[in-house]
Structures are given as C-alpha cells and as structure tokens.
C-alpha positions, 0 to 999 in steps of 0.5 A: 138207147142211143146216146144223146144230149140233155137240156136242163130246163128251169123255167128261166129266160136263159133257157131259150138260148140253151134250148136253141143251142141244144137243138143245134148241137144235137143236129150236129151229133146224134140227133137226139135231145133229152129235155129235162125238167124238174117235177113241180110239187108246189103247183099252188105257188104263182112263181112255180106255176109261171116257171112250169109254163115257161118250161112247157113252152120251151119243150114245145119250142124244142120239139118244133125246132127239133122236127125242123132240124131232124132232131128227136126230142124226148121229154123227162121230168125228174124229182130234182135236177141234181144228185142221184136222180140226175146221175141215174138219168145221165147214165140210163140215157147215155148222155154225153153232153149237158146243156144248161143256162145261167143268168149271170157271171156268178151263176156261171161260176156256181154252175161250173163248180156244180158241173165239176162235182157232177163229173166226179160223181159220174166217174165214181158211178159203176154205170157211167161209160164215158171218160168225161161229161161235156157241158155247155153253159149258155148265158142270156143273149143280148137283144140283137142276138135274140132278134137274129135268132127269132128271124132265123127260126121264123124264116125256117118255119115259113120256108117249111110252110109258106103262106101259113101262120100256124099256132106253133109259129105264134107260140114261138114268137110269143116265147121269143117276145117274152124273153126279149122283153125280159132281157130288155127289163134286166 
C-alpha cells in the first residue's frame, strides 16, 4: 500500500479545519488521505450520535474535496484512536503524517504530549519504517478564516460544475455553516 496521511476525526467542530488542511497536504504529497474515525458503540447516546453524524459529514466533505484536488480518500473505523489499534493502523497503511484538531491551548498541549508518546511507541514497533511520524495539530479557525475557506471551496465547486447547485454543494455549505455558528457561539 502507498504511504499516506491520516486524518483523525472525532466529531468536534475543529475537525473542519483539520479536514481541509489534510486534503491540501495530501494533494501536495502522495495524493492519499486516510480519514479515521472511532467506532461508535454507544449509538443510543444523543451526543455520540451528533458526533457520529458530524464525522460522516466531514468524511463526505473530505471525499468531495479530495475528488476536486485529485486526492484518494480511504475511510477507516477503529475501535479507538489511541494505543495498539492506532499503532497497527499507522504501520499497516504506511502513514507518515497525522493530522488532528484541538479546540484550545490546553487541548493542544495534551495532544502534543500524546503525540510524543505515540512516536515513542511507534519507534519500538517492529513494523514501523520511518525515523519519525510527522504531525499537524489544527486549532479552530476564526470567523474570517472560515468564511474565506467556504468561499474558496464554493468557488472551486462552482468552477467544476457551473450553473448547478448539487446536494453535495448544499451539504458542504451546511457543515461550514454549522461550524461557523459553533465558532461564533464559543
């Protein structure tokens, strides 16, 4: 399997900036992006259901952006996004860069520590092949950056199919709108 980038999706609003960044990074490198979600075992929980729905929207967005940018998107569901399941996944799919999002400075510090531990675990794995795992930790965008991203994605979308508004376009706009509203509320 060709080497690629992994995007960890948790269903948080910051996953939007991570998704767009990961697609752009994959376009500039191998052209392969692995969207990775956690298996949902508590489907009756409303919060869990909302996070799963947001993950599905982001995978759909990544797929559409990927098709516009010439990036192959592979979707994976892991029992958890840590420990041995993640290490096996990273090794098996030859992941050289991990992209994820955090909501605030405290989250960024926690994820940085977690990534350093993950790198040590990978180095001790007999199946790891790289000197180091690269990572990109994305933070939420402010309203103006998000609006610029929406505008850019919409202009690319309209350039590829002028005069038509597809369900995909409205779905992209919906997820952008939801994240913009969430960011304004925070």
